[in-house]
mmCIF file of the N, C-alpha and C atoms, coordinates in Angstrom:
data_MODEL
# 
_entry.id   MODEL 
# 
loop_
_atom_site.group_PDB 
_atom_site.id 
_atom_site.type_symbol 
_atom_site.label_atom_id 
_atom_site.label_alt_id 
_atom_site.label_comp_id 
_atom_site.label_asym_id 
_atom_site.label_entity_id 
_atom_site.label_seq_id 
_atom_site.pdbx_PDB_ins_code 
_atom_site.Cartn_x 
_atom_site.Cartn_y 
_atom_site.Cartn_z 
_atom_site.occupancy 
_atom_site.B_iso_or_equiv 
_atom_site.pdbx_formal_charge 
_atom_site.auth_seq_id 
_atom_site.auth_comp_id 
_atom_site.auth_asym_id 
_atom_site.auth_atom_id 
_atom_site.pdbx_PDB_model_num 
ATOM 1   N N  . MET A 1 1  ? -10.125 41.449  26.234 1.00 0.00 ? 1  MET A N  1 
ATOM 2   C CA . MET A 1 1  ? -9.853  40.257  26.148 1.00 0.00 ? 1  MET A CA 1 
ATOM 3   C C  . MET A 1 1  ? -9.559  39.567  24.664 1.00 0.00 ? 1  MET A C  1 
ATOM 4   N N  . GLY A 1 2  ? -8.273  38.670  24.493 1.00 0.00 ? 2  GLY A N  1 
ATOM 5   C CA . GLY A 1 2  ? -8.036  38.658  23.110 1.00 0.00 ? 2  GLY A CA 1 
ATOM 6   C C  . GLY A 1 2  ? -9.259  37.336  22.291 1.00 0.00 ? 2  GLY A C  1 
ATOM 7   N N  . THR A 1 3  ? -9.015  37.747  21.125 1.00 0.00 ? 3  THR A N  1 
ATOM 8   C CA . THR A 1 3  ? -9.947  36.567  20.449 1.00 0.00 ? 3  THR A CA 1 
ATOM 9   C C  . THR A 1 3  ? -9.086  35.529  20.136 1.00 0.00 ? 3  THR A C  1 
ATOM 10  N N  . MET A 1 4  ? -10.035 34.633  20.088 1.00 0.00 ? 4  MET A N  1 
ATOM 11  C CA . MET A 1 4  ? -9.329  32.768  19.691 1.00 0.00 ? 4  MET A CA 1 
ATOM 12  C C  . MET A 1 4  ? -9.469  32.711  18.261 1.00 0.00 ? 4  MET A C  1 
ATOM 13  N N  . LYS A 1 5  ? -8.047  32.514  18.092 1.00 0.00 ? 5  LYS A N  1 
ATOM 14  C CA . LYS A 1 5  ? -8.066  31.579  16.722 1.00 0.00 ? 5  LYS A CA 1 
ATOM 15  C C  . LYS A 1 5  ? -8.377  30.331  16.491 1.00 0.00 ? 5  LYS A C  1 
ATOM 16  N N  . THR A 1 6  ? -9.393  29.917  15.635 1.00 0.00 ? 6  THR A N  1 
ATOM 17  C CA . THR A 1 6  ? -9.818  28.861  15.015 1.00 0.00 ? 6  THR A CA 1 
ATOM 18  C C  . THR A 1 6  ? -9.065  28.071  13.978 1.00 0.00 ? 6  THR A C  1 
ATOM 19  N N  . SER A 1 7  ? -8.933  27.040  14.099 1.00 0.00 ? 7  SER A N  1 
ATOM 20  C CA . SER A 1 7  ? -8.553  26.431  12.519 1.00 0.00 ? 7  SER A CA 1 
ATOM 21  C C  . SER A 1 7  ? -9.138  26.529  11.484 1.00 0.00 ? 7  SER A C  1 
ATOM 22  N N  . PRO A 1 8  ? -8.541  26.736  10.294 1.00 0.00 ? 8  PRO A N  1 
ATOM 23  C CA . PRO A 1 8  ? -9.618  26.687  8.912  1.00 0.00 ? 8  PRO A CA 1 
ATOM 24  C C  . PRO A 1 8  ? -10.217 25.176  9.203  1.00 0.00 ? 8  PRO A C  1 
ATOM 25  N N  . GLN A 1 9  ? -11.634 25.645  8.541  1.00 0.00 ? 9  GLN A N  1 
ATOM 26  C CA . GLN A 1 9  ? -12.297 23.803  8.195  1.00 0.00 ? 9  GLN A CA 1 
ATOM 27  C C  . GLN A 1 9  ? -11.439 23.141  6.955  1.00 0.00 ? 9  GLN A C  1 
ATOM 28  N N  . PRO A 1 10 ? -11.270 21.886  7.308  1.00 0.00 ? 10 PRO A N  1 
ATOM 29  C CA . PRO A 1 10 ? -10.578 21.343  6.184  1.00 0.00 ? 10 PRO A CA 1 
ATOM 30  C C  . PRO A 1 10 ? -11.112 20.989  5.185  1.00 0.00 ? 10 PRO A C  1 
ATOM 31  N N  . ASP A 1 11 ? -11.043 21.089  3.468  1.00 0.00 ? 11 ASP A N  1 
ATOM 32  C CA . ASP A 1 11 ? -11.247 21.257  2.412  1.00 0.00 ? 11 ASP A CA 1 
ATOM 33  C C  . ASP A 1 11 ? -11.865 19.404  2.090  1.00 0.00 ? 11 ASP A C  1 
ATOM 34  N N  . SER A 1 12 ? -12.737 19.233  2.237  1.00 0.00 ? 12 SER A N  1 
ATOM 35  C CA . SER A 1 12 ? -13.483 18.048  1.908  1.00 0.00 ? 12 SER A CA 1 
ATOM 36  C C  . SER A 1 12 ? -12.876 17.096  0.521  1.00 0.00 ? 12 SER A C  1 
ATOM 37  N N  . ALA A 1 13 ? -12.802 18.232  0.008  1.00 0.00 ? 13 ALA A N  1 
ATOM 38  C CA . ALA A 1 13 ? -11.870 17.560  -1.528 1.00 0.00 ? 13 ALA A CA 1 
ATOM 39  C C  . ALA A 1 13 ? -10.676 17.070  -1.274 1.00 0.00 ? 13 ALA A C  1 
ATOM 40  N N  . ARG A 1 14 ? -9.768  17.815  -0.773 1.00 0.00 ? 14 ARG A N  1 
ATOM 41  C CA . ARG A 1 14 ? -8.769  17.173  -0.213 1.00 0.00 ? 14 ARG A CA 1 
ATOM 42  C C  . ARG A 1 14 ? -8.504  16.131  0.457  1.00 0.00 ? 14 ARG A C  1 
ATOM 43  N N  . ILE A 1 15 ? -9.211  16.001  1.752  1.00 0.00 ? 15 ILE A N  1 
ATOM 44  C CA . ILE A 1 15 ? -9.169  14.828  2.422  1.00 0.00 ? 15 ILE A CA 1 
ATOM 45  C C  . ILE A 1 15 ? -9.770  14.001  1.745  1.00 0.00 ? 15 ILE A C  1 
ATOM 46  N N  . GLU A 1 16 ? -10.988 13.789  0.685  1.00 0.00 ? 16 GLU A N  1 
ATOM 47  C CA . GLU A 1 16 ? -11.122 12.721  0.017  1.00 0.00 ? 16 GLU A CA 1 
ATOM 48  C C  . GLU A 1 16 ? -10.026 12.089  -0.891 1.00 0.00 ? 16 GLU A C  1 
ATOM 49  N N  . LYS A 1 17 ? -9.216  13.128  -1.754 1.00 0.00 ? 17 LYS A N  1 
ATOM 50  C CA . LYS A 1 17 ? -8.271  13.063  -2.564 1.00 0.00 ? 17 LYS A CA 1 
ATOM 51  C C  . LYS A 1 17 ? -7.137  12.089  -1.536 1.00 0.00 ? 17 LYS A C  1 
ATOM 52  N N  . LYS A 1 18 ? -6.603  12.681  -0.666 1.00 0.00 ? 18 LYS A N  1 
ATOM 53  C CA . LYS A 1 18 ? -5.793  11.846  0.329  1.00 0.00 ? 18 LYS A CA 1 
ATOM 54  C C  . LYS A 1 18 ? -6.399  10.282  0.709  1.00 0.00 ? 18 LYS A C  1 
ATOM 55  N N  . MET A 1 19 ? -7.487  10.263  0.971  1.00 0.00 ? 19 MET A N  1 
ATOM 56  C CA . MET A 1 19 ? -8.047  8.954   1.219  1.00 0.00 ? 19 MET A CA 1 
ATOM 57  C C  . MET A 1 19 ? -8.058  7.898   0.317  1.00 0.00 ? 19 MET A C  1 
ATOM 58  N N  . ARG A 1 20 ? -8.289  8.839   -1.238 1.00 0.00 ? 20 ARG A N  1 
ATOM 59  C CA . ARG A 1 20 ? -8.145  7.722   -2.259 1.00 0.00 ? 20 ARG A CA 1 
ATOM 60  C C  . ARG A 1 20 ? -6.933  7.478   -2.528 1.00 0.00 ? 20 ARG A C  1 
ATOM 61  N N  . ILE A 1 21 ? -5.583  8.248   -2.467 1.00 0.00 ? 21 ILE A N  1 
ATOM 62  C CA . ILE A 1 21 ? -4.460  8.151   -2.437 1.00 0.00 ? 21 ILE A CA 1 
ATOM 63  C C  . ILE A 1 21 ? -4.307  6.876   -1.807 1.00 0.00 ? 21 ILE A C  1 
ATOM 64  N N  . MET A 1 22 ? -4.585  7.477   0.050  1.00 0.00 ? 22 MET A N  1 
ATOM 65  C CA . MET A 1 22 ? -4.228  5.785   0.949  1.00 0.00 ? 22 MET A CA 1 
ATOM 66  C C  . MET A 1 22 ? -4.776  4.517   0.627  1.00 0.00 ? 22 MET A C  1 
ATOM 67  N N  . ALA A 1 23 ? -5.876  4.910   0.082  1.00 0.00 ? 23 ALA A N  1 
ATOM 68  C CA . ALA A 1 23 ? -6.828  3.155   -0.605 1.00 0.00 ? 23 ALA A CA 1 
ATOM 69  C C  . ALA A 1 23 ? -5.893  2.649   -1.640 1.00 0.00 ? 23 ALA A C  1 
ATOM 70  N N  . ASP A 1 24 ? -5.751  3.405   -2.470 1.00 0.00 ? 24 ASP A N  1 
ATOM 71  C CA . ASP A 1 24 ? -4.789  2.991   -3.859 1.00 0.00 ? 24 ASP A CA 1 
ATOM 72  C C  . ASP A 1 24 ? -3.410  2.278   -3.280 1.00 0.00 ? 24 ASP A C  1 
ATOM 73  N N  . LEU A 1 25 ? -2.893  3.179   -2.217 1.00 0.00 ? 25 LEU A N  1 
ATOM 74  C CA . LEU A 1 25 ? -1.439  2.592   -1.883 1.00 0.00 ? 25 LEU A CA 1 
ATOM 75  C C  . LEU A 1 25 ? -1.735  1.348   -1.263 1.00 0.00 ? 25 LEU A C  1 
ATOM 76  N N  . PHE A 1 26 ? -2.530  1.265   -0.259 1.00 0.00 ? 26 PHE A N  1 
ATOM 77  C CA . PHE A 1 26 ? -2.816  -0.115  0.461  1.00 0.00 ? 26 PHE A CA 1 
ATOM 78  C C  . PHE A 1 26 ? -3.326  -1.239  -0.345 1.00 0.00 ? 26 PHE A C  1 
ATOM 79  N N  . HIS A 1 27 ? -4.100  -0.951  -1.575 1.00 0.00 ? 27 HIS A N  1 
ATOM 80  C CA . HIS A 1 27 ? -4.381  -1.728  -2.373 1.00 0.00 ? 27 HIS A CA 1 
ATOM 81  C C  . HIS A 1 27 ? -2.929  -2.400  -3.079 1.00 0.00 ? 27 HIS A C  1 
ATOM 82  N N  . PHE A 1 28 ? -2.336  -1.611  -3.555 1.00 0.00 ? 28 PHE A N  1 
ATOM 83  C CA . PHE A 1 28 ? -0.840  -1.918  -4.452 1.00 0.00 ? 28 PHE A CA 1 
ATOM 84  C C  . PHE A 1 28 ? -0.334  -2.758  -3.331 1.00 0.00 ? 28 PHE A C  1 
ATOM 85  N N  . ALA A 1 29 ? -0.185  -2.237  -2.185 1.00 0.00 ? 29 ALA A N  1 
ATOM 86  C CA . ALA A 1 29 ? 0.621   -3.257  -0.993 1.00 0.00 ? 29 ALA A CA 1 
ATOM 87  C C  . ALA A 1 29 ? 0.091   -4.841  -1.147 1.00 0.00 ? 29 ALA A C  1 
ATOM 88  N N  . PHE A 1 30 ? -1.065  -4.900  -1.073 1.00 0.00 ? 30 PHE A N  1 
ATOM 89  C CA . PHE A 1 30 ? -1.910  -5.742  -0.786 1.00 0.00 ? 30 PHE A CA 1 
ATOM 90  C C  . PHE A 1 30 ? -1.541  -6.822  -1.794 1.00 0.00 ? 30 PHE A C  1 
ATOM 91  N N  . GLU A 1 31 ? -2.054  -6.281  -3.259 1.00 0.00 ? 31 GLU A N  1 
ATOM 92  C CA . GLU A 1 31 ? -1.712  -7.282  -4.445 1.00 0.00 ? 31 GLU A CA 1 
ATOM 93  C C  . GLU A 1 31 ? -0.668  -7.819  -4.413 1.00 0.00 ? 31 GLU A C  1 
ATOM 94  N N  . THR A 1 32 ? 0.297   -6.908  -4.102 1.00 0.00 ? 32 THR A N  1 
ATOM 95  C CA . THR A 1 32 ? 2.081   -7.158  -4.634 1.00 0.00 ? 32 THR A CA 1 
ATOM 96  C C  . THR A 1 32 ? 2.282   -8.215  -3.364 1.00 0.00 ? 32 THR A C  1 
ATOM 97  N N  . LYS A 1 33 ? 1.697   -8.654  -2.127 1.00 0.00 ? 33 LYS A N  1 
ATOM 98  C CA . LYS A 1 33 ? 1.902   -9.114  -1.142 1.00 0.00 ? 33 LYS A CA 1 
ATOM 99  C C  . LYS A 1 33 ? 1.520   -10.665 -1.217 1.00 0.00 ? 33 LYS A C  1 
ATOM 100 N N  . LYS A 1 34 ? 0.412   -10.153 -2.178 1.00 0.00 ? 34 LYS A N  1 
ATOM 101 C CA . LYS A 1 34 ? -0.490  -11.649 -2.304 1.00 0.00 ? 34 LYS A CA 1 
ATOM 102 C C  . LYS A 1 34 ? 0.194   -12.517 -3.326 1.00 0.00 ? 34 LYS A C  1 
ATOM 103 N N  . PHE A 1 35 ? 0.460   -11.671 -4.209 1.00 0.00 ? 35 PHE A N  1 
ATOM 104 C CA . PHE A 1 35 ? 1.483   -12.401 -5.795 1.00 0.00 ? 35 PHE A CA 1 
ATOM 105 C C  . PHE A 1 35 ? 2.863   -12.775 -4.982 1.00 0.00 ? 35 PHE A C  1 
ATOM 106 N N  . GLN A 1 36 ? 3.406   -12.480 -4.281 1.00 0.00 ? 36 GLN A N  1 
ATOM 107 C CA . GLN A 1 36 ? 4.942   -12.744 -3.837 1.00 0.00 ? 36 GLN A CA 1 
ATOM 108 C C  . GLN A 1 36 ? 4.699   -13.956 -2.832 1.00 0.00 ? 36 GLN A C  1 
ATOM 109 N N  . LEU A 1 37 ? 3.367   -14.197 -1.943 1.00 0.00 ? 37 LEU A N  1 
ATOM 110 C CA . LEU A 1 37 ? 2.897   -14.903 -1.217 1.00 0.00 ? 37 LEU A CA 1 
ATOM 111 C C  . LEU A 1 37 ? 2.712   -16.459 -2.139 1.00 0.00 ? 37 LEU A C  1 
ATOM 112 N N  . ARG A 1 38 ? 2.081   -16.091 -3.028 1.00 0.00 ? 38 ARG A N  1 
ATOM 113 C CA . ARG A 1 38 ? 1.744   -17.200 -4.152 1.00 0.00 ? 38 ARG A CA 1 
ATOM 114 C C  . ARG A 1 38 ? 2.568   -17.649 -4.391 1.00 0.00 ? 38 ARG A C  1 
ATOM 115 N N  . LYS A 1 39 ? 3.834   -17.023 -5.162 1.00 0.00 ? 39 LYS A N  1 
ATOM 116 C CA . LYS A 1 39 ? 5.056   -17.495 -5.574 1.00 0.00 ? 39 LYS A CA 1 
ATOM 117 C C  . LYS A 1 39 ? 5.743   -18.385 -4.567 1.00 0.00 ? 39 LYS A C  1 
ATOM 118 N N  . LYS A 1 40 ? 5.798   -17.805 -3.571 1.00 0.00 ? 40 LYS A N  1 
ATOM 119 C CA . LYS A 1 40 ? 6.310   -18.692 -2.540 1.00 0.00 ? 40 LYS A CA 1 
ATOM 120 C C  . LYS A 1 40 ? 5.686   -19.838 -1.730 1.00 0.00 ? 40 LYS A C  1 
ATOM 121 N N  . PHE A 1 41 ? 4.494   -19.919 -2.137 1.00 0.00 ? 41 PHE A N  1 
ATOM 122 C CA . PHE A 1 41 ? 3.832   -20.614 -1.357 1.00 0.00 ? 41 PHE A CA 1 
ATOM 123 C C  . PHE A 1 41 ? 2.541   -21.153 -2.144 1.00 0.00 ? 41 PHE A C  1 
ATOM 124 N N  . PRO A 1 42 ? 2.737   -22.178 -3.246 1.00 0.00 ? 42 PRO A N  1 
ATOM 125 C CA . PRO A 1 42 ? 1.496   -22.160 -4.249 1.00 0.00 ? 42 PRO A CA 1 
ATOM 126 C C  . PRO A 1 42 ? 0.476   -22.938 -3.613 1.00 0.00 ? 42 PRO A C  1 
ATOM 127 N N  . ASP A 1 43 ? 0.521   -23.567 -2.526 1.00 0.00 ? 43 ASP A N  1 
ATOM 128 C CA . ASP A 1 43 ? -0.501  -24.418 -2.416 1.00 0.00 ? 43 ASP A CA 1 
ATOM 129 C C  . ASP A 1 43 ? -1.322  -23.803 -1.314 1.00 0.00 ? 43 ASP A C  1 
ATOM 130 N N  . LEU A 1 44 ? -0.913  -22.927 -1.031 1.00 0.00 ? 44 LEU A N  1 
ATOM 131 C CA . LEU A 1 44 ? -1.738  -21.854 -0.083 1.00 0.00 ? 44 LEU A CA 1 
ATOM 132 C C  . LEU A 1 44 ? -3.026  -21.957 -0.144 1.00 0.00 ? 44 LEU A C  1 
ATOM 133 N N  . SER A 1 45 ? -4.465  -22.063 0.240  1.00 0.00 ? 45 SER A N  1 
ATOM 134 C CA . SER A 1 45 ? -5.498  -21.675 -0.349 1.00 0.00 ? 45 SER A CA 1 
ATOM 135 C C  . SER A 1 45 ? -5.570  -20.045 -0.507 1.00 0.00 ? 45 SER A C  1 
ATOM 136 N N  . GLU A 1 46 ? -6.598  -19.301 -1.375 1.00 0.00 ? 46 GLU A N  1 
ATOM 137 C CA . GLU A 1 46 ? -6.740  -18.237 -1.480 1.00 0.00 ? 46 GLU A CA 1 
ATOM 138 C C  . GLU A 1 46 ? -6.585  -17.290 0.186  1.00 0.00 ? 46 GLU A C  1 
ATOM 139 N N  . ARG A 1 47 ? -7.686  -17.905 0.974  1.00 0.00 ? 47 ARG A N  1 
ATOM 140 C CA . ARG A 1 47 ? -8.067  -17.230 1.994  1.00 0.00 ? 47 ARG A CA 1 
ATOM 141 C C  . ARG A 1 47 ? -6.868  -17.304 3.037  1.00 0.00 ? 47 ARG A C  1 
ATOM 142 N N  . GLU A 1 48 ? -5.783  -18.028 2.895  1.00 0.00 ? 48 GLU A N  1 
ATOM 143 C CA . GLU A 1 48 ? -4.536  -18.223 3.578  1.00 0.00 ? 48 GLU A CA 1 
ATOM 144 C C  . GLU A 1 48 ? -3.632  -16.848 3.196  1.00 0.00 ? 48 GLU A C  1 
ATOM 145 N N  . ILE A 1 49 ? -3.646  -16.935 1.836  1.00 0.00 ? 49 ILE A N  1 
ATOM 146 C CA . ILE A 1 49 ? -2.720  -15.922 1.003  1.00 0.00 ? 49 ILE A CA 1 
ATOM 147 C C  . ILE A 1 49 ? -3.134  -14.631 1.537  1.00 0.00 ? 49 ILE A C  1 
ATOM 148 N N  . ASN A 1 50 ? -4.726  -14.390 1.389  1.00 0.00 ? 50 ASN A N  1 
ATOM 149 C CA . ASN A 1 50 ? -5.365  -12.868 1.778  1.00 0.00 ? 50 ASN A CA 1 
ATOM 150 C C  . ASN A 1 50 ? -4.617  -12.507 3.378  1.00 0.00 ? 50 ASN A C  1 
ATOM 151 N N  . HIS A 1 51 ? -5.078  -13.734 3.979  1.00 0.00 ? 51 HIS A N  1 
ATOM 152 C CA . HIS A 1 51 ? -4.772  -13.464 5.619  1.00 0.00 ? 51 HIS A CA 1 
ATOM 153 C C  . HIS A 1 51 ? -3.196  -12.774 5.777  1.00 0.00 ? 51 HIS A C  1 
ATOM 154 N N  . ARG A 1 52 ? -2.388  -13.823 5.750  1.00 0.00 ? 52 ARG A N  1 
ATOM 155 C CA . ARG A 1 52 ? -1.011  -13.245 5.322  1.00 0.00 ? 52 ARG A CA 1 
ATOM 156 C C  . ARG A 1 52 ? -0.482  -12.028 5.024  1.00 0.00 ? 52 ARG A C  1 
ATOM 157 N N  . ALA A 1 53 ? -0.958  -11.724 3.439  1.00 0.00 ? 53 ALA A N  1 
ATOM 158 C CA . ALA A 1 53 ? -0.955  -11.088 3.152  1.00 0.00 ? 53 ALA A CA 1 
ATOM 159 C C  . ALA A 1 53 ? -0.901  -9.682  3.940  1.00 0.00 ? 53 ALA A C  1 
ATOM 160 N N  . TYR A 1 54 ? -2.342  -9.492  4.366  1.00 0.00 ? 54 TYR A N  1 
ATOM 161 C CA . TYR A 1 54 ? -3.061  -8.402  5.531  1.00 0.00 ? 54 TYR A CA 1 
ATOM 162 C C  . TYR A 1 54 ? -2.056  -8.193  6.733  1.00 0.00 ? 54 TYR A C  1 
ATOM 163 N N  . ALA A 1 55 ? -1.620  -9.721  7.342  1.00 0.00 ? 55 ALA A N  1 
ATOM 164 C CA . ALA A 1 55 ? -1.096  -9.390  8.559  1.00 0.00 ? 55 ALA A CA 1 
ATOM 165 C C  . ALA A 1 55 ? 0.478   -9.122  8.138  1.00 0.00 ? 55 ALA A C  1 
ATOM 166 N N  . LEU A 1 56 ? 1.077   -8.842  6.797  1.00 0.00 ? 56 LEU A N  1 
ATOM 167 C CA . LEU A 1 56 ? 2.349   -8.626  6.236  1.00 0.00 ? 56 LEU A CA 1 
ATOM 168 C C  . LEU A 1 56 ? 2.277   -7.049  6.628  1.00 0.00 ? 56 LEU A C  1 
ATOM 169 N N  . ILE A 1 57 ? 1.365   -6.585  5.989  1.00 0.00 ? 57 ILE A N  1 
ATOM 170 C CA . ILE A 1 57 ? 1.127   -5.169  5.475  1.00 0.00 ? 57 ILE A CA 1 
ATOM 171 C C  . ILE A 1 57 ? 1.055   -4.731  7.199  1.00 0.00 ? 57 ILE A C  1 
ATOM 172 N N  . GLU A 1 58 ? 0.084   -5.207  7.977  1.00 0.00 ? 58 GLU A N  1 
ATOM 173 C CA . GLU A 1 58 ? -0.264  -4.823  9.145  1.00 0.00 ? 58 GLU A CA 1 
ATOM 174 C C  . GLU A 1 58 ? 0.951   -4.949  10.003 1.00 0.00 ? 58 GLU A C  1 
ATOM 175 N N  . ASN A 1 59 ? 1.734   -5.157  10.084 1.00 0.00 ? 59 ASN A N  1 
ATOM 176 C CA . ASN A 1 59 ? 3.144   -5.668  10.524 1.00 0.00 ? 59 ASN A CA 1 
ATOM 177 C C  . ASN A 1 59 ? 4.526   -4.691  10.022 1.00 0.00 ? 59 ASN A C  1 
ATOM 178 N N  . GLY A 1 60 ? 3.952   -3.965  8.877  1.00 0.00 ? 60 GLY A N  1 
ATOM 179 C CA . GLY A 1 60 ? 5.088   -3.258  8.545  1.00 0.00 ? 60 GLY A CA 1 
ATOM 180 C C  . GLY A 1 60 ? 5.932   -4.350  7.363  1.00 0.00 ? 60 GLY A C  1 
ATOM 181 N N  . CYS A 1 61 ? 5.236   -4.933  7.017  1.00 0.00 ? 61 CYS A N  1 
ATOM 182 C CA . CYS A 1 61 ? 6.097   -5.741  6.025  1.00 0.00 ? 61 CYS A CA 1 
ATOM 183 C C  . CYS A 1 61 ? 7.893   -6.395  6.643  1.00 0.00 ? 61 CYS A C  1 
ATOM 184 N N  . ARG A 1 62 ? 7.530   -6.626  7.781  1.00 0.00 ? 62 ARG A N  1 
ATOM 185 C CA . ARG A 1 62 ? 8.687   -7.222  8.090  1.00 0.00 ? 62 ARG A CA 1 
ATOM 186 C C  . ARG A 1 62 ? 9.117   -8.580  7.675  1.00 0.00 ? 62 ARG A C  1 
# 
């Protein structure tokens, strides 16, 4: 009977670093979209700007 190879355990520090980078990239994209929307639609409420910015990111900034 052959021995079964197991995957190495993920390095938690490496995963944490990748998650932090992902969160920073999302925050940057969100703030950038909010800035663009404020310039384009100055009369929108902060709530509507947040909603639209999130929707744009969720849809791939189309």
